[in-house]
All heavy atoms as an XYZ file, in Angstrom:
763
protein
N       0.868     -1.195     -0.038
C      -0.009      0.020      0.005
C       0.876      1.257     -0.070
O       1.927      1.299      0.566
C      -0.919     -0.057      1.149
C      -0.764      0.847      2.306
N      -1.504      1.986      2.474
C       0.263      0.863      3.189
C      -1.011      2.669      3.589
N      -0.005      2.007      4.038
N       0.472      2.358     -0.677
C       1.095      3.520     -0.659
C       0.721      4.298      0.539
O      -0.383      4.258      0.931
C       0.902      4.399     -1.959
C       1.518      3.710     -3.119
O       2.539      3.092     -3.084
N       0.717      3.672     -4.296
N       1.705      5.159      1.093
C       1.426      5.930      2.272
C       1.953      7.263      2.153
O       2.944      7.488      1.367
C       1.934      5.233      3.507
O       1.437      5.903      4.633
C       3.392      5.077      3.576
N       1.506      8.134      2.974
C       2.086      9.503      3.145
C       2.269      9.706      4.607
O       1.247      9.519      5.337
C       1.169     10.514      2.519
O       0.941     10.213      1.167
C       1.789     11.897      2.640
N       3.487     10.226      5.080
C       3.666     10.461      6.466
C       4.328     11.776      6.754
O       5.004     12.284      5.753
C       4.534      9.289      7.087
O       3.958      8.150      7.005
N       4.200     12.378      7.737
C       4.896     13.540      8.269
C       5.736     13.068      9.465
O       5.249     12.505     10.376
C       4.009     14.635      8.629
C       4.732     15.847      9.185
C       3.109     15.077      7.398
N       7.054     13.485      9.409
C       7.874     13.156     10.574
C       8.580     14.403     11.069
O       8.977     15.333     10.264
C       9.041     12.129     10.154
C       8.445     10.820      9.836
C       9.562      9.831      9.424
N       8.999      8.523      9.106
C       9.110      8.002      7.939
N       9.738      8.512      7.034
N       8.572      6.791      7.773
N       8.653     14.574     12.351
C       9.296     15.756     12.984
C      10.427     15.136     13.896
O      10.094     14.324     14.646
C       8.277     16.603     13.812
C       8.989     17.712     14.481
C       7.213     17.073     12.901
N      11.626     15.748     13.790
C      12.704     15.210     14.627
C      13.047     16.269     15.698
O      13.062     17.464     15.441
C      14.028     15.071     13.709
S      13.802     13.934     12.359
N      13.300     15.730     16.874
C      13.733     16.554     18.006
C      15.144     16.030     18.395
O      15.211     15.113     19.200
C      12.705     16.403     19.143
C      11.428     16.923     18.799
C      10.398     16.028     18.379
C      11.102     18.307     18.895
C       9.160     16.563     18.069
C       9.851     18.802     18.598
C       8.899     17.956     18.206
N      16.193     16.590     17.799
C      17.470     16.113     17.969
C      17.948     16.141     19.529
O      18.522     15.066     20.040
C      18.487     16.839     17.222
C      19.892     16.360     17.241
C      20.899     17.073     16.331
O      20.486     18.066     15.674
O      22.096     16.837     16.556
N      17.622     17.127     20.238
C      17.994     17.238     21.620
C      17.353     16.185     22.501
O      17.803     15.871     23.548
C      17.743     18.652     22.177
C      16.267     19.086     22.263
C      15.531     19.409     20.927
O      16.259     19.433     19.931
O      14.339     19.583     20.975
N      16.181     15.614     22.055
C      15.350     14.612     22.740
C      15.662     13.247     22.179
O      15.101     12.284     22.637
C      13.901     14.943     22.772
C      13.538     16.120     23.513
C      11.962     16.238     23.428
N      11.588     17.696     23.457
C      10.390     18.102     23.114
N       9.496     17.176     22.651
N      10.070     19.259     23.108
N      16.396     13.206     21.093
C      16.689     11.958     20.420
C      15.428     11.198     19.977
O      15.310     10.000     20.134
C      17.599     10.988     21.306
C      18.723     11.605     21.935
N      19.874     11.756     21.158
C      19.032     12.047     23.120
C      20.838     12.338     21.934
N      20.306     12.520     23.146
N      14.482     12.051     19.475
C      13.197     11.536     19.217
C      12.702     11.958     17.842
O      12.950     13.053     17.362
C      12.205     12.060     20.219
O      12.559     11.714     21.533
C      10.754     11.551     19.979
N      12.004     11.053     17.160
C      11.231     11.314     15.942
C       9.809     10.928     16.155
O       9.483      9.837     16.644
C      11.781     10.413     14.727
C      13.321     10.698     14.538
C      10.960     10.694     13.451
C      13.930      9.709     13.623
N       8.903     11.844     15.894
C       7.532     11.579     16.007
C       6.965     11.650     14.504
O       7.395     12.370     13.770
C       6.775     12.562     16.907
C       7.213     12.396     18.349
C       6.923     13.992     16.440
N       5.887     10.916     14.328
C       5.262     10.975     13.042
C       3.781     10.722     13.032
O       3.255     10.186     14.034
C       5.927      9.912     12.165
C       5.795      8.458     12.551
C       4.717      7.769     12.032
C       6.651      7.897     13.379
C       4.503      6.510     12.497
C       6.431      6.619     13.805
C       5.388      5.922     13.384
O       5.205      4.610     13.771
N       3.077     11.084     12.032
C       1.766     10.821     11.752
C       1.548     10.407     10.317
O       2.098     11.018      9.342
C       0.840     12.073     11.968
C      -0.595     11.852     11.663
C      -1.431     13.100     11.847
C      -2.856     12.887     11.463
N      -3.705     12.076     12.374
N       0.917      9.206     10.189
C       0.695      8.651      8.819
C      -0.539      9.332      8.358
O      -1.596      9.223      8.907
C       0.524      7.136      8.939
C       0.713      6.410      7.609
C       0.675      4.909      7.788
O       0.653      4.406      8.867
N       0.787      4.284      6.585
N      -0.370     10.102      7.252
C      -1.579     10.886      6.677
C      -2.514     10.017      5.789
O      -3.645     10.369      5.737
C      -1.048     12.110      5.929
C      -0.143     13.072      6.732
C       0.389     14.121      5.794
C      -0.946     13.656      7.873
N      -1.889      9.035      5.114
C      -2.565      8.133      4.241
C      -2.397      6.766      4.873
O      -1.349      6.213      4.723
C      -2.117      8.157      2.863
C      -2.903      7.311      1.852
C      -2.357      7.536      0.499
C      -3.112      6.520     -0.476
N      -2.504      6.532     -1.736
N      -3.411      6.168      5.469
C      -3.347      4.872      6.123
C      -3.865      3.782      5.260
O      -4.890      4.052      4.442
C      -3.943      4.895      7.488
C      -3.248      5.904      8.375
C      -5.464      5.317      7.420
N      -3.632      2.626      5.597
C      -4.268      1.364      4.940
C      -5.807      1.348      5.238
O      -6.215      1.971      6.272
C      -3.530      0.127      5.505
C      -2.331      0.710      6.064
C      -2.470      2.090      6.415
N      -6.588      0.707      4.455
C      -7.930      0.656      4.648
C      -8.439      0.165      5.993
O      -9.477      0.625      6.485
C      -8.672     -0.113      3.423
C      -8.343     -1.575      3.585
C     -10.153      0.153      3.457
N      -7.749     -0.662      6.583
C      -8.198     -1.188      7.906
C      -7.920     -0.254      9.095
O      -8.389     -0.402     10.161
C      -7.402     -2.568      8.171
N      -7.220      0.914      8.858
C      -6.974      1.861      9.883
C      -7.690      3.129      9.616
O      -7.989      3.444      8.548
C      -5.412      2.163      9.852
C      -4.550      1.119     10.244
S      -2.838      1.788     10.168
C      -1.880      0.264     10.385
N      -7.947      3.904     10.752
C      -8.446      5.146     10.590
C      -7.397      6.184     11.125
O      -7.467      7.372     10.694
C      -9.791      5.403     11.355
O      -9.687      5.056     12.759
N      -6.423      5.747     11.803
C      -5.274      6.675     12.186
C      -4.068      5.874     12.543
O      -4.188      4.716     12.958
C      -5.722      7.596     13.317
O      -5.840      6.932     14.449
N      -2.857      6.456     12.455
C      -1.677      5.787     12.878
C      -0.589      6.944     13.167
O      -0.341      7.765     12.316
C      -1.148      4.867     11.777
C       0.262      4.336     12.127
N       1.179      3.977     11.148
C       0.761      4.036     13.320
C       2.270      3.548     11.669
N       2.120      3.601     12.983
N      -0.227      7.009     14.429
C       0.835      7.899     14.888
C       1.973      7.094     15.517
O       1.702      5.974     15.936
C       0.329      8.972     15.822
O      -0.150      8.403     17.015
C      -0.740      9.845     15.154
N       3.067      7.714     15.744
C       4.163      6.908     16.376
C       5.244      7.780     16.810
O       5.387      9.047     16.592
N       6.198      7.039     17.460
C       7.409      7.823     17.961
C       8.545      6.775     17.950
O       8.382      5.632     18.369
C       7.086      8.280     19.406
C       8.252      8.927     20.149
C       7.832      9.501     21.460
N       7.046      8.699     22.223
C       7.232      8.265     23.546
N       8.362      8.671     24.088
N       6.321      7.575     24.155
N       9.727      7.276     17.571
C      10.949      6.538     17.795
C      11.864      7.332     18.679
O      11.994      8.519     18.502
C      11.684      6.358     16.454
C      10.877      5.513     15.461
C      10.084      4.402     15.672
C      11.001      5.658     13.981
N       9.641      3.890     14.482
C      10.118      4.629     13.442
C      11.577      6.468     13.146
C      10.019      4.520     12.073
C      11.451      6.398     11.787
C      10.601      5.367     11.234
N      12.580      6.640     19.499
C      13.689      7.290     20.270
C      14.989      6.514     19.951
O      14.955      5.290     19.800
C      13.388      7.266     21.797
O      13.302      5.905     22.217
C      12.253      8.038     22.172
N      16.024      7.284     19.781
C      17.380      6.668     19.495
C      18.353      7.307     20.556
O      18.653      8.454     20.508
C      17.863      6.988     18.076
C      19.155      6.370     17.811
C      16.845      6.581     17.048
N      18.633      6.640     21.641
C      19.229      7.091     22.784
C      20.660      6.498     22.982
O      20.828      5.312     23.143
C      18.491      6.833     24.045
C      17.065      7.454     23.997
C      16.221      6.977     25.071
O      15.932      5.731     25.126
O      15.851      7.882     25.976
N      21.674      7.395     23.067
C      23.043      6.918     23.299
C      23.115      6.202     24.810
O      22.447      6.806     25.666
C      23.983      8.131     23.196
C      23.121      9.138     22.586
C      21.657      8.798     22.790
N      23.841      5.113     24.889
C      23.960      4.487     26.166
C      25.386      4.717     26.710
O      26.246      5.034     25.975
C      23.720      3.002     26.063
C      22.233      2.751     25.501
C      21.139      3.108     26.391
O      20.981      2.652     27.493
N      20.374      4.078     25.964
N      25.523      4.595     28.055
C      26.840      4.838     28.705
C      27.901      3.883     28.173
O      29.078      4.235     28.253
C      26.631      4.650     30.247
C      25.795      5.766     30.864
O      25.701      6.808     30.182
O      25.288      5.553     31.964
N      27.478      2.659     27.717
C      28.534      1.787     27.192
C      28.904      1.967     25.788
O      29.595      1.212     25.145
C      28.058      0.294     27.392
C      26.869     -0.015     26.592
O      26.321      0.861     25.859
O      26.379     -1.197     26.640
N      28.461      3.088     25.144
C      28.812      3.398     23.744
C      27.771      2.859     22.748
O      27.993      3.153     21.531
N      26.888      2.021     23.152
C      25.829      1.521     22.273
C      24.737      2.450     22.131
O      24.745      3.516     22.801
C      25.275      0.181     22.764
O      24.690      0.361     24.039
C      26.424     -0.914     22.829
N      23.710      2.175     21.361
C      22.607      3.015     21.153
C      21.294      2.140     21.257
O      21.245      1.042     20.855
C      22.530      3.674     19.687
C      21.152      4.411     19.493
C      23.809      4.491     19.590
N      20.324      2.674     22.029
C      19.121      1.990     22.289
C      18.033      2.678     21.390
O      17.731      3.845     21.559
C      18.695      2.035     23.757
C      17.317      1.367     23.976
C      16.936      1.561     25.466
C      15.570      0.994     25.838
N      15.251      1.325     27.157
N      17.370      1.870     20.542
C      16.343      2.367     19.654
C      14.984      1.728     20.127
O      14.881      0.604     20.380
C      16.605      2.068     18.244
N      13.972      2.531     20.274
C      12.609      2.124     20.717
C      11.530      2.762     19.876
O      11.649      3.874     19.456
C      12.411      2.479     22.171
O      13.463      2.131     23.000
C      11.101      1.861     22.700
N      10.540      1.973     19.519
C       9.484      2.383     18.677
C       8.150      2.202     19.331
O       7.869      1.206     19.952
C       9.529      1.518     17.350
O       8.474      1.864     16.596
N       7.323      3.213     19.206
C       5.942      3.115     19.673
C       4.920      3.446     18.565
O       5.205      4.249     17.770
C       5.574      4.153     20.796
C       6.401      3.889     22.110
C       5.833      3.302     23.231
C       7.630      4.405     22.466
N       6.821      3.345     24.188
C       7.835      4.026     23.721
C       8.636      5.235     21.811
C       9.076      4.326     24.444
C       9.824      5.463     22.434
C      10.022      5.051     23.767
N       3.815      2.819     18.555
C       2.756      3.026     17.512
C       1.423      3.170     18.205
O       1.147      2.433     19.203
C       2.662      1.901     16.608
C       3.901      1.631     15.786
N       4.156      2.227     14.589
C       4.920      0.815     15.982
C       5.305      1.836     14.220
N       5.763      1.021     14.971
N       0.650      4.080     17.747
C      -0.798      4.212     18.186
C      -1.675      4.151     16.949
O      -1.483      4.917     16.076
C      -1.002      5.517     18.930
O      -0.125      5.663     20.098
C      -2.503      5.674     19.428
N      -2.515      3.101     16.943
C      -3.327      2.917     15.773
C      -4.814      2.803     16.197
O      -5.120      2.184     17.249
C      -2.866      1.576     15.106
C      -3.853      1.089     13.942
C      -1.440      1.618     14.589
N      -5.624      3.383     15.323
C      -7.012      3.177     15.586
C      -7.623      2.350     14.362
O      -7.307      2.784     13.217
C      -7.790      4.484     15.640
O      -7.251      5.309     16.638
C      -9.283      4.296     15.825
N      -8.165      1.228     14.626
C      -8.696      0.389     13.512
C     -10.096      0.883     13.069
O     -10.817      1.327     13.909
C      -8.691     -1.035     14.013
C      -7.390     -1.788     14.271
C      -7.698     -3.121     14.821
C      -6.563     -1.799     13.039
N     -10.349      0.690     11.768
C     -11.671      1.064     11.223
C     -12.370     -0.310     11.086
O     -11.973     -1.028     10.145
C     -11.520      1.717      9.956
C     -12.841      2.015      9.173
O     -13.867      1.711      9.733
O     -12.659      2.388      8.096
N     -13.351     -0.582     11.801
C     -14.002     -1.966     11.794
C     -14.530     -2.264     10.328
O     -14.375     -3.394      9.791
C     -15.180     -1.890     12.782
C     -14.786     -0.869     13.764
C     -13.985      0.245     13.061
N     -15.157     -1.317      9.627
C     -15.637     -1.596      8.285
C     -14.440     -1.788      7.389
O     -14.422     -2.709      6.446
C     -16.450     -0.382      7.772
C     -17.094     -0.588      6.436
C     -18.036     -1.806      6.387
O     -18.707     -2.032      7.393
O     -18.057     -2.554      5.362
N     -13.338     -0.986      7.491
C     -12.144     -1.219      6.731
C     -11.523     -2.560      6.977
O     -10.980     -3.155      6.094
N     -11.530     -3.040      8.240
C     -11.002     -4.417      8.550
C     -11.782     -5.407      7.763
O     -11.124     -6.320      7.133
C     -11.148     -4.614     10.090
C     -10.882     -6.093     10.345
C     -10.153     -3.766     10.891
N     -13.098     -5.334      7.737
C     -13.947     -6.340      6.928
C     -13.668     -6.183      5.452
O     -13.581     -7.206      4.787
C     -15.323     -6.106      7.293
C     -15.733     -6.602      8.697
C     -17.214     -6.553      8.910
N     -17.745     -5.226      9.001
C     -17.694     -4.511     10.192
N     -17.144     -5.026     11.254
N     -18.274     -3.340     10.229
N     -13.381     -4.983      4.999
C     -13.100     -4.725      3.553
C     -11.748     -5.408      3.248
O     -11.551     -6.074      2.296
C     -13.081     -3.289      3.216
O     -14.355     -2.715      3.425
C     -12.629     -3.037      1.750
N     -10.779     -5.170      4.108
C      -9.462     -5.647      3.880
C      -9.226     -7.185      4.149
O      -8.520     -7.858      3.269
C      -8.385     -4.919      4.671
N      -9.873     -7.628      5.139
C      -9.658     -9.032      5.559
C     -10.799     -9.975      5.340
O     -10.637    -11.152      5.581
C      -9.212     -9.087      7.067
C      -7.945     -8.212      7.434
C      -7.739     -8.265      8.839
C      -6.741     -8.630      6.565
N     -11.879     -9.470      4.915
C     -13.025    -10.345      4.653
C     -14.153    -10.073      5.656
O     -13.942     -9.509      6.811
N     -15.464    -10.448      5.337
C     -16.571    -10.112      6.177
C     -16.561    -10.802      7.524
O     -17.116    -10.197      8.511
C     -17.740    -10.599      5.436
C     -17.223    -11.473      4.371
C     -15.798    -11.133      4.206
N     -15.829    -11.886      7.767
C     -15.790    -12.477      9.094
C     -14.608    -12.106      9.906
O     -14.442    -12.645     11.029
N     -13.800    -11.227      9.414
C     -12.623    -10.793     10.138
C     -12.924    -10.066     11.441
O     -13.966     -9.400     11.527
C     -11.676     -9.877      9.315
N     -12.150    -10.371     12.440
C     -12.367     -9.795     13.722
C     -11.359     -8.662     13.988
O     -10.264     -8.659     13.352
C     -12.315    -10.781     14.937
O     -10.900    -11.239     15.005
C     -13.159    -11.945     14.670
N     -11.739     -7.822     14.970
C     -10.697     -6.673     15.269
C      -9.429     -7.279     15.944
O      -8.380     -6.785     15.791
C     -11.365     -5.751     16.208
C     -12.427     -4.810     15.524
C     -13.038     -3.886     16.585
C     -11.789     -3.929     14.413
N      -9.629     -8.417     16.666
C      -8.502     -9.035     17.278
C      -7.538     -9.586     16.183
O      -6.311     -9.431     16.368
C      -8.988    -10.190     18.193
N      -8.022    -10.107     15.145
C      -7.207    -10.637     14.072
C      -6.507     -9.424     13.388
O      -5.334     -9.556     13.140
C      -8.051    -11.371     12.967
C      -8.677    -12.694     13.429
C      -9.613    -13.231     12.493
O     -10.398    -12.414     11.891
O      -9.727    -14.445     12.374
N      -7.247     -8.403     13.084
C      -6.649     -7.162     12.566
C      -5.618     -6.613     13.400
O      -4.506     -6.234     12.863
C      -7.731     -6.197     12.279
N      -5.834     -6.469     14.692
C      -4.864     -5.964     15.567
C      -3.604     -6.782     15.628
O      -2.438     -6.243     15.587
C      -5.468     -6.030     17.084
C      -4.813     -5.057     18.072
C      -5.539     -5.060     19.402
N      -6.891     -4.650     19.321
C      -8.028     -5.431     19.536
N      -7.922     -6.638     19.955
N      -9.155     -4.916     19.416
N      -3.661     -8.145     15.615
C      -2.476     -8.977     15.535
C      -1.700     -8.725     14.241
O      -0.437     -8.647     14.241
C      -2.846    -10.435     15.622
N      -2.419     -8.657     13.055
C      -1.766     -8.411     11.866
C      -1.078     -7.039     11.761
O       0.078     -6.912     11.258
C      -2.745     -8.601     10.621
C      -3.212     -9.959     10.352
C      -4.447     -9.923      9.348
C      -2.098    -10.710      9.808
N      -1.741     -6.039     12.260
C      -1.195     -4.715     12.206
C      -0.061     -4.581     13.160
O       1.010     -4.039     12.791
C      -2.238     -3.607     12.711
C      -1.665     -2.265     12.955
C      -3.329     -3.494     11.565
N      -0.084     -5.196     14.339
C       1.096     -5.222     15.260
C       2.317     -5.839     14.644
O       3.355     -5.321     14.737
C       0.683     -5.952     16.523
C       1.785     -5.929     17.470
C       1.250     -6.630     18.832
N       2.328     -6.739     19.854
C       2.733     -5.798     20.668
N       1.958     -4.659     20.712
N       3.662     -6.008     21.497
N       2.051     -6.939     13.934
C       3.203     -7.739     13.238
C       3.732     -6.842     12.136
O       4.968     -6.664     12.025
C       2.791     -9.043     12.760
C       3.935     -9.772     12.201
C       3.480    -11.246     11.736
C       4.706    -11.893     11.053
N       4.389    -13.256     10.590
N       2.879     -6.283     11.287
C       3.382     -5.428     10.145
C       4.131     -4.141     10.654
O       5.229     -3.864     10.121
C       2.259     -5.040      9.356
N       3.594     -3.488     11.671
C       4.274     -2.311     12.111
C       5.616     -2.622     12.872
O       6.568     -1.865     12.666
C       3.423     -1.483     13.088
C       2.152     -0.874     12.443
C       1.257     -0.172     13.435
C       2.526      0.057     11.238
N       5.615     -3.644     13.597
C       6.845     -4.143     14.245
C       7.905     -4.430     13.210
O       9.095     -4.041     13.362
N       7.517     -5.143     12.138
C       8.457     -5.498     11.073
C       8.963     -4.298     10.329
O      10.159     -4.150     10.123
C       7.814     -6.492     10.039
O       7.442     -7.714     10.799
C       8.685     -6.879      8.952
N       8.045     -3.412     10.028
C       8.446     -2.177      9.349
C       9.347     -1.333     10.204
O      10.407     -0.834      9.676
C       7.194     -1.342      8.976
C       6.402     -1.957      7.883
O       6.872     -2.881      7.168
N       5.171     -1.501      7.621
N       9.109     -1.134     11.502
C      10.014     -0.428     12.416
C      11.387     -1.071     12.473
O      12.390     -0.349     12.421
C       9.338     -0.274     13.755
O       8.352      0.722     13.732
N      11.361     -2.371     12.676
C      12.677     -3.118     12.812
C      13.518     -2.862     11.530
O      14.761     -2.637     11.514
C      12.451     -4.581     13.023
O      11.871     -4.743     14.279
N      12.857     -3.017     10.422
C      13.530     -2.771      9.078
C      14.152     -1.362      8.976
O      15.257     -1.160      8.548
C      12.599     -3.199      7.895
O      12.190     -4.403      7.984
C      13.312     -2.931      6.613
N      13.283     -0.395      9.240
C      13.725      1.052      9.168
C      14.824      1.279     10.102
O      15.830      1.844      9.774
C      12.514      1.944      9.528
O      11.412      1.774      8.572
C      12.867      3.398      9.476
N      14.735      0.802     11.324
C      15.714      1.123     12.356
C      17.065      0.261     11.975
O      18.138      0.857     12.192
C      15.324      0.700     13.747
C      14.272      1.653     14.350
C      13.671      1.046     15.612
C      14.790      3.011     14.509
N      16.983     -0.902     11.383
C      18.196     -1.628     10.893
C      18.870     -0.829      9.819
O      20.003     -0.739      9.807
C      17.735     -3.073     10.443
C      18.930     -3.877     10.160
C      18.569     -5.334      9.925
N      17.252     -5.578      9.362
C      16.127     -5.975     10.003
N      16.121     -6.058     11.385
N      14.988     -6.211      9.363
N      18.069     -0.252      8.861
C      18.680      0.560      7.874
C      19.402      1.837      8.401
O      20.463      2.169      8.013
C      17.699      1.007      6.834
C      17.227     -0.061      5.847
N      18.083     -0.656      4.967
C      16.076     -0.675      5.705
C      17.433     -1.560      4.276
N      16.216     -1.671      4.650
N      18.687      2.421      9.379
C      19.320      3.599     10.077
C      20.643      3.195     10.768
O      21.676      3.856     10.775
C      18.420      4.268     11.012
N      20.625      2.039     11.380
C      21.832      1.580     12.061
C      22.986      1.353     11.087
O      24.122      1.738     11.247
C      21.515      0.241     12.815
C      22.657     -0.439     13.420
C      22.196     -1.760     14.049
C      23.299     -2.495     14.716
N      24.236     -3.175     13.903
N      22.705      0.681      9.995
C      23.660      0.407      8.922
C      24.280      1.698      8.415
O      25.409      1.801      8.182
C      23.090     -0.460      7.823
C      22.813     -1.881      8.298
O      23.315     -2.348      9.291
N      21.989     -2.558      7.568
N      23.407      2.683      8.159
C      23.732      3.923      7.655
C      24.703      4.658      8.616
O      25.788      5.077      8.240
C      22.590      4.837      7.379
C      22.882      6.270      6.956
C      23.019      6.464      5.595
C      22.972      7.323      7.766
C      23.311      7.795      5.079
C      23.279      8.584      7.280
C      23.437      8.788      5.931
O      23.730     10.084      5.540
N      24.371      4.593      9.923
C      25.095      5.300     10.923
C      26.510      4.605     11.058
O      27.556      5.195     11.146
C      24.422      5.412     12.283
N      26.578      3.323     11.119
C      27.765      2.584     11.287
C      28.714      2.697     10.088
O      29.867      2.659     10.249
C      27.466      1.075     11.525
C      26.837      0.814     12.878
C      26.442     -0.563     13.162
O      26.434     -1.440     12.294
O      26.274     -0.895     14.295
N      28.139      2.813      8.844
C      28.979      3.014      7.623
C      29.687      4.324      7.661
O      30.690      4.521      7.043
C      28.145      2.837      6.389
C      27.677      1.454      6.133
O      28.307      0.517      6.756
O      26.856      1.201      5.242
N      29.097      5.293      8.400
C      29.629      6.682      8.398
C      30.547      6.876      9.662
O      31.091      7.966      9.744
C      28.616      7.687      8.268
C      28.310      7.906      6.812
C      26.743      7.961      6.575
N      26.466      7.920      5.106
C      26.306      6.741      4.473
N      26.443      5.612      5.071
N      26.080      6.772      3.171
N      30.529      5.973     10.574
C      31.286      6.178     11.843
C      32.755      6.014     11.667
O      33.193      5.363     10.810
C      30.762      5.185     12.918
């Protein structure tokens, strides 16, 4: 699915916040936050949070008339976790290549 998002970076807080402006049919909203925090041992801790509102009618459209919100919640959680992990892995590789 194609998407449009807005991201705002707060360097001093080591934080990126975002809002997905164009969401998949099963969602009515999606916002999130990433933190990338240096640790005392020289490593970096990256954490991702997501807030999603599901659209029950959109869930049935996307997953079929018998789909439940619990099924949709599990699928969305897995997809967003995978996407965040992939994005953060690319960011890690980019930073390490330039270090």
